[in-house]
PDB file with one MODEL, atoms N, CA, C and O in Angstrom:
MODEL        1
ATOM      1  N   MET A   1      -9.623 -51.008 -12.591  1.00  0.00           N
ATOM      2  CA  MET A   1      -9.069 -50.230 -11.515  1.00  0.00           C
ATOM      3  C   MET A   1      -8.039 -49.234 -12.040  1.00  0.00           C
ATOM      4  O   MET A   1      -7.937 -48.111 -11.547  1.00  0.00           O
ATOM      5  N   ASP A   2      -7.292 -49.655 -13.027  1.00  0.00           N
ATOM      6  CA  ASP A   2      -6.285 -48.792 -13.611  1.00  0.00           C
ATOM      7  C   ASP A   2      -6.935 -47.603 -14.313  1.00  0.00           C
ATOM      8  O   ASP A   2      -6.405 -46.492 -14.293  1.00  0.00           O
ATOM      9  N   GLN A   3      -8.074 -47.844 -14.926  1.00  0.00           N
ATOM     10  CA  GLN A   3      -8.778 -46.784 -15.634  1.00  0.00           C
ATOM     11  C   GLN A   3      -9.363 -45.782 -14.637  1.00  0.00           C
ATOM     12  O   GLN A   3      -9.370 -44.582 -14.913  1.00  0.00           O
ATOM     13  N   GLU A   4      -9.849 -46.245 -13.494  1.00  0.00           N
ATOM     14  CA  GLU A   4     -10.407 -45.363 -12.480  1.00  0.00           C
ATOM     15  C   GLU A   4      -9.334 -44.431 -11.913  1.00  0.00           C
ATOM     16  O   GLU A   4      -9.581 -43.244 -11.699  1.00  0.00           O
ATOM     17  N   SER A   5      -8.147 -44.981 -11.674  1.00  0.00           N
ATOM     18  CA  SER A   5      -7.075 -44.142 -11.131  1.00  0.00           C
ATOM     19  C   SER A   5      -6.623 -43.103 -12.149  1.00  0.00           C
ATOM     20  O   SER A   5      -6.277 -41.984 -11.769  1.00  0.00           O
ATOM     21  N   SER A   6      -6.619 -43.446 -13.421  1.00  0.00           N
ATOM     22  CA  SER A   6      -6.225 -42.464 -14.432  1.00  0.00           C
ATOM     23  C   SER A   6      -7.284 -41.383 -14.571  1.00  0.00           C
ATOM     24  O   SER A   6      -6.946 -40.226 -14.821  1.00  0.00           O
ATOM     25  N   GLU A   7      -8.564 -41.732 -14.415  1.00  0.00           N
ATOM     26  CA  GLU A   7      -9.630 -40.733 -14.454  1.00  0.00           C
ATOM     27  C   GLU A   7      -9.522 -39.786 -13.264  1.00  0.00           C
ATOM     28  O   GLU A   7      -9.741 -38.582 -13.402  1.00  0.00           O
ATOM     29  N   GLU A   8      -9.185 -40.326 -12.102  1.00  0.00           N
ATOM     30  CA  GLU A   8      -9.013 -39.487 -10.922  1.00  0.00           C
ATOM     31  C   GLU A   8      -7.834 -38.542 -11.092  1.00  0.00           C
ATOM     32  O   GLU A   8      -7.896 -37.385 -10.679  1.00  0.00           O
ATOM     33  N   GLU A   9      -6.763 -39.031 -11.698  1.00  0.00           N
ATOM     34  CA  GLU A   9      -5.600 -38.182 -11.937  1.00  0.00           C
ATOM     35  C   GLU A   9      -5.946 -37.063 -12.903  1.00  0.00           C
ATOM     36  O   GLU A   9      -5.504 -35.928 -12.726  1.00  0.00           O
ATOM     37  N   VAL A  10      -6.728 -37.374 -13.918  1.00  0.00           N
ATOM     38  CA  VAL A  10      -7.149 -36.354 -14.888  1.00  0.00           C
ATOM     39  C   VAL A  10      -8.001 -35.300 -14.189  1.00  0.00           C
ATOM     40  O   VAL A  10      -7.844 -34.107 -14.446  1.00  0.00           O
ATOM     41  N   GLN A  11      -8.895 -35.728 -13.313  1.00  0.00           N
ATOM     42  CA  GLN A  11      -9.728 -34.790 -12.578  1.00  0.00           C
ATOM     43  C   GLN A  11      -8.877 -33.912 -11.656  1.00  0.00           C
ATOM     44  O   GLN A  11      -9.112 -32.708 -11.552  1.00  0.00           O
ATOM     45  N   GLU A  12      -7.895 -34.513 -10.993  1.00  0.00           N
ATOM     46  CA  GLU A  12      -7.019 -33.749 -10.101  1.00  0.00           C
ATOM     47  C   GLU A  12      -6.209 -32.723 -10.885  1.00  0.00           C
ATOM     48  O   GLU A  12      -6.042 -31.585 -10.446  1.00  0.00           O
ATOM     49  N   VAL A  13      -5.710 -33.131 -12.037  1.00  0.00           N
ATOM     50  CA  VAL A  13      -4.948 -32.207 -12.870  1.00  0.00           C
ATOM     51  C   VAL A  13      -5.840 -31.066 -13.346  1.00  0.00           C
ATOM     52  O   VAL A  13      -5.405 -29.916 -13.403  1.00  0.00           O
ATOM     53  N   GLY A  14      -7.089 -31.383 -13.688  1.00  0.00           N
ATOM     54  CA  GLY A  14      -8.040 -30.355 -14.108  1.00  0.00           C
ATOM     55  C   GLY A  14      -8.326 -29.369 -12.992  1.00  0.00           C
ATOM     56  O   GLY A  14      -8.412 -28.164 -13.226  1.00  0.00           O
ATOM     57  N   ILE A  15      -8.473 -29.879 -11.781  1.00  0.00           N
ATOM     58  CA  ILE A  15      -8.731 -29.008 -10.629  1.00  0.00           C
ATOM     59  C   ILE A  15      -7.520 -28.124 -10.354  1.00  0.00           C
ATOM     60  O   ILE A  15      -7.670 -26.929 -10.102  1.00  0.00           O
ATOM     61  N   VAL A  16      -6.335 -28.696 -10.399  1.00  0.00           N
ATOM     62  CA  VAL A  16      -5.118 -27.925 -10.137  1.00  0.00           C
ATOM     63  C   VAL A  16      -4.933 -26.840 -11.193  1.00  0.00           C
ATOM     64  O   VAL A  16      -4.586 -25.707 -10.860  1.00  0.00           O
ATOM     65  N   SER A  17      -5.162 -27.174 -12.461  1.00  0.00           N
ATOM     66  CA  SER A  17      -5.001 -26.173 -13.520  1.00  0.00           C
ATOM     67  C   SER A  17      -6.070 -25.089 -13.407  1.00  0.00           C
ATOM     68  O   SER A  17      -5.794 -23.929 -13.713  1.00  0.00           O
ATOM     69  N   ALA A  18      -7.278 -25.437 -12.976  1.00  0.00           N
ATOM     70  CA  ALA A  18      -8.326 -24.434 -12.792  1.00  0.00           C
ATOM     71  C   ALA A  18      -7.956 -23.489 -11.662  1.00  0.00           C
ATOM     72  O   ALA A  18      -8.167 -22.282 -11.772  1.00  0.00           O
ATOM     73  N   LEU A  19      -7.406 -24.022 -10.578  1.00  0.00           N
ATOM     74  CA  LEU A  19      -6.983 -23.171  -9.468  1.00  0.00           C
ATOM     75  C   LEU A  19      -5.834 -22.265  -9.875  1.00  0.00           C
ATOM     76  O   LEU A  19      -5.790 -21.098  -9.484  1.00  0.00           O
ATOM     77  N   ALA A  20      -4.908 -22.793 -10.657  1.00  0.00           N
ATOM     78  CA  ALA A  20      -3.768 -21.998 -11.105  1.00  0.00           C
ATOM     79  C   ALA A  20      -4.220 -20.881 -12.032  1.00  0.00           C
ATOM     80  O   ALA A  20      -3.683 -19.775 -11.964  1.00  0.00           O
ATOM     81  N   SER A  21      -5.184 -21.141 -12.888  1.00  0.00           N
ATOM     82  CA  SER A  21      -5.651 -20.105 -13.809  1.00  0.00           C
ATOM     83  C   SER A  21      -6.426 -19.025 -13.062  1.00  0.00           C
ATOM     84  O   SER A  21      -6.422 -17.868 -13.482  1.00  0.00           O
ATOM     85  N   ASP A  22      -7.095 -19.380 -11.956  1.00  0.00           N
ATOM     86  CA  ASP A  22      -7.791 -18.384 -11.156  1.00  0.00           C
ATOM     87  C   ASP A  22      -6.819 -17.477 -10.428  1.00  0.00           C
ATOM     88  O   ASP A  22      -7.151 -16.326 -10.144  1.00  0.00           O
ATOM     89  N   GLN A  23      -5.644 -17.959 -10.125  1.00  0.00           N
ATOM     90  CA  GLN A  23      -4.677 -17.179  -9.368  1.00  0.00           C
ATOM     91  C   GLN A  23      -3.813 -16.295 -10.261  1.00  0.00           C
ATOM     92  O   GLN A  23      -3.117 -15.412  -9.760  1.00  0.00           O
ATOM     93  N   MET A  24      -3.843 -16.513 -11.561  1.00  0.00           N
ATOM     94  CA  MET A  24      -3.043 -15.693 -12.456  1.00  0.00           C
ATOM     95  C   MET A  24      -3.639 -14.293 -12.523  1.00  0.00           C
ATOM     96  O   MET A  24      -4.859 -14.134 -12.565  1.00  0.00           O
ATOM     97  N   GLU A  25      -2.787 -13.289 -12.533  1.00  0.00           N
ATOM     98  CA  GLU A  25      -3.239 -11.912 -12.548  1.00  0.00           C
ATOM     99  C   GLU A  25      -3.480 -11.473 -13.990  1.00  0.00           C
ATOM    100  O   GLU A  25      -2.634 -11.685 -14.859  1.00  0.00           O
ATOM    101  N   SER A  26      -4.611 -10.874 -14.234  1.00  0.00           N
ATOM    102  CA  SER A  26      -4.916 -10.418 -15.584  1.00  0.00           C
ATOM    103  C   SER A  26      -4.151  -9.125 -15.877  1.00  0.00           C
ATOM    104  O   SER A  26      -3.593  -8.497 -14.976  1.00  0.00           O
ATOM    105  N   ARG A  27      -4.138  -8.748 -17.141  1.00  0.00           N
ATOM    106  CA  ARG A  27      -3.438  -7.516 -17.528  1.00  0.00           C
ATOM    107  C   ARG A  27      -4.107  -6.300 -16.904  1.00  0.00           C
ATOM    108  O   ARG A  27      -3.430  -5.366 -16.473  1.00  0.00           O
ATOM    109  N   VAL A  28      -5.429  -6.309 -16.855  1.00  0.00           N
ATOM    110  CA  VAL A  28      -6.162  -5.185 -16.271  1.00  0.00           C
ATOM    111  C   VAL A  28      -5.867  -5.087 -14.774  1.00  0.00           C
ATOM    112  O   VAL A  28      -5.606  -3.999 -14.261  1.00  0.00           O
ATOM    113  N   GLY A  29      -5.908  -6.220 -14.078  1.00  0.00           N
ATOM    114  CA  GLY A  29      -5.614  -6.225 -12.654  1.00  0.00           C
ATOM    115  C   GLY A  29      -4.194  -5.792 -12.359  1.00  0.00           C
ATOM    116  O   GLY A  29      -3.941  -5.082 -11.386  1.00  0.00           O
ATOM    117  N   LYS A  30      -3.268  -6.222 -13.202  1.00  0.00           N
ATOM    118  CA  LYS A  30      -1.866  -5.847 -13.018  1.00  0.00           C
ATOM    119  C   LYS A  30      -1.686  -4.347 -13.215  1.00  0.00           C
ATOM    120  O   LYS A  30      -0.967  -3.704 -12.450  1.00  0.00           O
ATOM    121  N   LYS A  31      -2.330  -3.785 -14.230  1.00  0.00           N
ATOM    122  CA  LYS A  31      -2.220  -2.352 -14.502  1.00  0.00           C
ATOM    123  C   LYS A  31      -2.855  -1.540 -13.368  1.00  0.00           C
ATOM    124  O   LYS A  31      -2.290  -0.537 -12.932  1.00  0.00           O
ATOM    125  N   LEU A  32      -4.018  -1.969 -12.896  1.00  0.00           N
ATOM    126  CA  LEU A  32      -4.666  -1.271 -11.781  1.00  0.00           C
ATOM    127  C   LEU A  32      -3.820  -1.334 -10.520  1.00  0.00           C
ATOM    128  O   LEU A  32      -3.748  -0.364  -9.765  1.00  0.00           O
ATOM    129  N   SER A  33      -3.188  -2.460 -10.294  1.00  0.00           N
ATOM    130  CA  SER A  33      -2.323  -2.611  -9.135  1.00  0.00           C
ATOM    131  C   SER A  33      -1.127  -1.672  -9.225  1.00  0.00           C
ATOM    132  O   SER A  33      -0.753  -1.047  -8.232  1.00  0.00           O
ATOM    133  N   GLU A  34      -0.527  -1.569 -10.401  1.00  0.00           N
ATOM    134  CA  GLU A  34       0.611  -0.663 -10.583  1.00  0.00           C
ATOM    135  C   GLU A  34       0.197   0.786 -10.383  1.00  0.00           C
ATOM    136  O   GLU A  34       0.905   1.545  -9.722  1.00  0.00           O
ATOM    137  N   ILE A  35      -0.940   1.179 -10.945  1.00  0.00           N
ATOM    138  CA  ILE A  35      -1.418   2.558 -10.817  1.00  0.00           C
ATOM    139  C   ILE A  35      -1.713   2.882  -9.355  1.00  0.00           C
ATOM    140  O   ILE A  35      -1.352   3.956  -8.872  1.00  0.00           O
ATOM    141  N   THR A  36      -2.367   1.961  -8.649  1.00  0.00           N
ATOM    142  CA  THR A  36      -2.687   2.183  -7.240  1.00  0.00           C
ATOM    143  C   THR A  36      -1.417   2.307  -6.404  1.00  0.00           C
ATOM    144  O   THR A  36      -1.337   3.157  -5.517  1.00  0.00           O
ATOM    145  N   THR A  37      -0.436   1.474  -6.681  1.00  0.00           N
ATOM    146  CA  THR A  37       0.829   1.531  -5.941  1.00  0.00           C
ATOM    147  C   THR A  37       1.521   2.868  -6.176  1.00  0.00           C
ATOM    148  O   THR A  37       2.026   3.474  -5.231  1.00  0.00           O
ATOM    149  N   LYS A  38       1.553   3.330  -7.410  1.00  0.00           N
ATOM    150  CA  LYS A  38       2.186   4.619  -7.717  1.00  0.00           C
ATOM    151  C   LYS A  38       1.472   5.762  -7.006  1.00  0.00           C
ATOM    152  O   LYS A  38       2.119   6.655  -6.457  1.00  0.00           O
ATOM    153  N   LYS A  39       0.136   5.737  -7.013  1.00  0.00           N
ATOM    154  CA  LYS A  39      -0.628   6.804  -6.360  1.00  0.00           C
ATOM    155  C   LYS A  39      -0.382   6.817  -4.863  1.00  0.00           C
ATOM    156  O   LYS A  39      -0.251   7.887  -4.268  1.00  0.00           O
ATOM    157  N   VAL A  40      -0.317   5.650  -4.245  1.00  0.00           N
ATOM    158  CA  VAL A  40      -0.078   5.584  -2.802  1.00  0.00           C
ATOM    159  C   VAL A  40       1.315   6.104  -2.465  1.00  0.00           C
ATOM    160  O   VAL A  40       1.481   6.836  -1.489  1.00  0.00           O
ATOM    161  N   ILE A  41       2.312   5.737  -3.254  1.00  0.00           N
ATOM    162  CA  ILE A  41       3.678   6.210  -3.008  1.00  0.00           C
ATOM    163  C   ILE A  41       3.747   7.721  -3.148  1.00  0.00           C
ATOM    164  O   ILE A  41       4.365   8.391  -2.321  1.00  0.00           O
ATOM    165  N   ILE A  42       3.121   8.268  -4.186  1.00  0.00           N
ATOM    166  CA  ILE A  42       3.127   9.721  -4.385  1.00  0.00           C
ATOM    167  C   ILE A  42       2.410  10.411  -3.241  1.00  0.00           C
ATOM    168  O   ILE A  42       2.885  11.433  -2.748  1.00  0.00           O
ATOM    169  N   LEU A  43       1.279   9.878  -2.808  1.00  0.00           N
ATOM    170  CA  LEU A  43       0.526  10.477  -1.707  1.00  0.00           C
ATOM    171  C   LEU A  43       1.334  10.487  -0.418  1.00  0.00           C
ATOM    172  O   LEU A  43       1.332  11.485   0.304  1.00  0.00           O
ATOM    173  N   VAL A  44       2.019   9.399  -0.121  1.00  0.00           N
ATOM    174  CA  VAL A  44       2.839   9.336   1.093  1.00  0.00           C
ATOM    175  C   VAL A  44       3.985  10.337   1.022  1.00  0.00           C
ATOM    176  O   VAL A  44       4.286  10.995   2.018  1.00  0.00           O
ATOM    177  N   LEU A  45       4.625  10.463  -0.129  1.00  0.00           N
ATOM    178  CA  LEU A  45       5.722  11.428  -0.268  1.00  0.00           C
ATOM    179  C   LEU A  45       5.223  12.861  -0.149  1.00  0.00           C
ATOM    180  O   LEU A  45       5.881  13.693   0.476  1.00  0.00           O
ATOM    181  N   VAL A  46       4.075  13.161  -0.736  1.00  0.00           N
ATOM    182  CA  VAL A  46       3.507  14.511  -0.623  1.00  0.00           C
ATOM    183  C   VAL A  46       3.175  14.824   0.827  1.00  0.00           C
ATOM    184  O   VAL A  46       3.439  15.929   1.300  1.00  0.00           O
ATOM    185  N   MET A  47       2.599  13.860   1.536  1.00  0.00           N
ATOM    186  CA  MET A  47       2.286  14.085   2.945  1.00  0.00           C
ATOM    187  C   MET A  47       3.550  14.274   3.770  1.00  0.00           C
ATOM    188  O   MET A  47       3.575  15.085   4.696  1.00  0.00           O
ATOM    189  N   LEU A  48       4.586  13.536   3.441  1.00  0.00           N
ATOM    190  CA  LEU A  48       5.840  13.639   4.187  1.00  0.00           C
ATOM    191  C   LEU A  48       6.467  15.014   4.022  1.00  0.00           C
ATOM    192  O   LEU A  48       6.887  15.633   5.000  1.00  0.00           O
ATOM    193  N   PHE A  49       6.530  15.489   2.790  1.00  0.00           N
ATOM    194  CA  PHE A  49       7.170  16.780   2.544  1.00  0.00           C
ATOM    195  C   PHE A  49       6.282  17.969   2.885  1.00  0.00           C
ATOM    196  O   PHE A  49       6.793  19.046   3.190  1.00  0.00           O
ATOM    197  N   SER A  50       4.966  17.798   2.842  1.00  0.00           N
ATOM    198  CA  SER A  50       4.081  18.913   3.173  1.00  0.00           C
ATOM    199  C   SER A  50       3.831  19.024   4.672  1.00  0.00           C
ATOM    200  O   SER A  50       3.245  20.012   5.115  1.00  0.00           O
ATOM    201  N   SER A  51       4.249  18.062   5.455  1.00  0.00           N
ATOM    202  CA  SER A  51       4.020  18.145   6.890  1.00  0.00           C
ATOM    203  C   SER A  51       4.773  19.327   7.506  1.00  0.00           C
ATOM    204  O   SER A  51       4.376  19.843   8.551  1.00  0.00           O
ATOM    205  N   MET A  52       5.851  19.749   6.862  1.00  0.00           N
ATOM    206  CA  MET A  52       6.590  20.922   7.354  1.00  0.00           C
ATOM    207  C   MET A  52       5.737  22.189   7.245  1.00  0.00           C
ATOM    208  O   MET A  52       5.904  23.106   8.049  1.00  0.00           O
ATOM    209  N   LEU A  53       4.837  22.258   6.280  1.00  0.00           N
ATOM    210  CA  LEU A  53       4.000  23.444   6.097  1.00  0.00           C
ATOM    211  C   LEU A  53       2.954  23.577   7.188  1.00  0.00           C
ATOM    212  O   LEU A  53       2.521  24.687   7.499  1.00  0.00           O
ATOM    213  N   PHE A  54       2.544  22.465   7.773  1.00  0.00           N
ATOM    214  CA  PHE A  54       1.449  22.486   8.732  1.00  0.00           C
ATOM    215  C   PHE A  54       1.909  22.578  10.189  1.00  0.00           C
ATOM    216  O   PHE A  54       1.078  22.573  11.098  1.00  0.00           O
ATOM    217  N   LYS A  55       3.193  22.661  10.415  1.00  0.00           N
ATOM    218  CA  LYS A  55       3.687  22.828  11.782  1.00  0.00           C
ATOM    219  C   LYS A  55       3.563  24.285  12.187  1.00  0.00           C
ATOM    220  O   LYS A  55       3.874  25.180  11.401  1.00  0.00           O
ATOM    221  N   SER A  56       3.112  24.527  13.406  1.00  0.00           N
ATOM    222  CA  SER A  56       2.915  25.907  13.859  1.00  0.00           C
ATOM    223  C   SER A  56       4.247  26.611  14.070  1.00  0.00           C
ATOM    224  O   SER A  56       4.303  27.839  14.009  1.00  0.00           O
ATOM    225  N   GLY A  57       5.304  25.880  14.313  1.00  0.00           N
ATOM    226  CA  GLY A  57       6.607  26.500  14.511  1.00  0.00           C
ATOM    227  C   GLY A  57       7.138  27.174  13.263  1.00  0.00           C
ATOM    228  O   GLY A  57       8.010  28.039  13.347  1.00  0.00           O
ATOM    229  N   SER A  58       6.632  26.797  12.128  1.00  0.00           N
ATOM    230  CA  SER A  58       7.069  27.421  10.880  1.00  0.00           C
ATOM    231  C   SER A  58       6.563  28.839  10.749  1.00  0.00           C
ATOM    232  O   SER A  58       7.227  29.678  10.141  1.00  0.00           O
ATOM    233  N   TYR A  59       5.385  29.127  11.315  1.00  0.00           N
ATOM    234  CA  TYR A  59       4.771  30.439  11.151  1.00  0.00           C
ATOM    235  C   TYR A  59       4.790  31.268  12.430  1.00  0.00           C
ATOM    236  O   TYR A  59       4.887  32.493  12.368  1.00  0.00           O
ATOM    237  N   LEU A  60       4.699  30.630  13.564  1.00  0.00           N
ATOM    238  CA  LEU A  60       4.625  31.330  14.836  1.00  0.00           C
ATOM    239  C   LEU A  60       5.904  31.102  15.622  1.00  0.00           C
ATOM    240  O   LEU A  60       6.451  30.000  15.647  1.00  0.00           O
ATOM    241  N   ASP A  61       6.357  32.139  16.248  1.00  0.00           N
ATOM    242  CA  ASP A  61       7.517  32.011  17.116  1.00  0.00           C
ATOM    243  C   ASP A  61       6.999  31.890  18.544  1.00  0.00           C
ATOM    244  O   ASP A  61       6.792  32.898  19.219  1.00  0.00           O
ATOM    245  N   GLU A  62       6.790  30.674  19.000  1.00  0.00           N
ATOM    246  CA  GLU A  62       6.258  30.445  20.337  1.00  0.00           C
ATOM    247  C   GLU A  62       7.380  30.605  21.355  1.00  0.00           C
ATOM    248  O   GLU A  62       8.439  29.992  21.218  1.00  0.00           O
ATOM    249  N   PRO A  63       7.153  31.416  22.359  1.00  0.00           N
ATOM    250  CA  PRO A  63       8.211  31.630  23.355  1.00  0.00           C
ATOM    251  C   PRO A  63       8.389  30.409  24.253  1.00  0.00           C
ATOM    252  O   PRO A  63       7.421  29.735  24.607  1.00  0.00           O
ATOM    253  N   ASP A  64       9.620  30.143  24.608  1.00  0.00           N
ATOM    254  CA  ASP A  64       9.860  29.081  25.573  1.00  0.00           C
ATOM    255  C   ASP A  64       9.745  29.676  26.975  1.00  0.00           C
ATOM    256  O   ASP A  64       9.441  30.861  27.113  1.00  0.00           O
ATOM    257  N   SER A  65       9.979  28.888  28.001  1.00  0.00           N
ATOM    258  CA  SER A  65       9.757  29.351  29.366  1.00  0.00           C
ATOM    259  C   SER A  65      10.695  30.508  29.731  1.00  0.00           C
ATOM    260  O   SER A  65      10.310  31.393  30.495  1.00  0.00           O
ATOM    261  N   TYR A  66      11.901  30.510  29.203  1.00  0.00           N
ATOM    262  CA  TYR A  66      12.845  31.591  29.494  1.00  0.00           C
ATOM    263  C   TYR A  66      12.339  32.912  28.907  1.00  0.00           C
ATOM    264  O   TYR A  66      12.331  33.935  29.593  1.00  0.00           O
ATOM    265  N   ASP A  67      11.921  32.890  27.655  1.00  0.00           N
ATOM    266  CA  ASP A  67      11.397  34.111  27.021  1.00  0.00           C
ATOM    267  C   ASP A  67      10.102  34.569  27.684  1.00  0.00           C
ATOM    268  O   ASP A  67       9.880  35.770  27.838  1.00  0.00           O
ATOM    269  N   TYR A  68       9.259  33.642  28.073  1.00  0.00           N
ATOM    270  CA  TYR A  68       8.006  33.982  28.725  1.00  0.00           C
ATOM    271  C   TYR A  68       8.273  34.654  30.073  1.00  0.00           C
ATOM    272  O   TYR A  68       7.615  35.631  30.428  1.00  0.00           O
ATOM    273  N   GLY A  69       9.225  34.133  30.804  1.00  0.00           N
ATOM    274  CA  GLY A  69       9.580  34.741  32.098  1.00  0.00           C
ATOM    275  C   GLY A  69      10.146  36.140  31.921  1.00  0.00           C
ATOM    276  O   GLY A  69       9.858  37.028  32.724  1.00  0.00           O
ATOM    277  N   LEU A  70      10.949  36.352  30.880  1.00  0.00           N
ATOM    278  CA  LEU A  70      11.484  37.693  30.638  1.00  0.00           C
ATOM    279  C   LEU A  70      10.399  38.670  30.218  1.00  0.00           C
ATOM    280  O   LEU A  70      10.486  39.859  30.528  1.00  0.00           O
ATOM    281  N   MET A  71       9.384  38.193  29.524  1.00  0.00           N
ATOM    282  CA  MET A  71       8.298  39.082  29.112  1.00  0.00           C
ATOM    283  C   MET A  71       7.455  39.501  30.313  1.00  0.00           C
ATOM    284  O   MET A  71       6.845  40.570  30.279  1.00  0.00           O
ATOM    285  N   LEU A  72       7.400  38.688  31.382  1.00  0.00           N
ATOM    286  CA  LEU A  72       6.619  39.037  32.559  1.00  0.00           C
ATOM    287  C   LEU A  72       7.308  40.105  33.416  1.00  0.00           C
ATOM    288  O   LEU A  72       6.647  40.824  34.166  1.00  0.00           O
ATOM    289  N   ILE A  73       8.610  40.204  33.303  1.00  0.00           N
ATOM    290  CA  ILE A  73       9.345  41.151  34.148  1.00  0.00           C
ATOM    291  C   ILE A  73       9.234  42.550  33.637  1.00  0.00           C
ATOM    292  O   ILE A  73       9.794  43.471  34.232  1.00  0.00           O
TER     293      ILE A  73
ENDMDL
END
């Protein structure tokens, strides 16, 4: 009985170590993750700062209701 319990413990330890090794991040995965994170951050910053270029108020002077009323008179 003592030998059976030690065999079960060895099997459990083997399963736990196999699961732990599957969860470890490889160097390639880590590098790809870093590159993807950098690209996403740069893309978000570019979109944030370039949004000013795509607003119509930057290029067109749209009249408000007061100016529109004065133009009708």
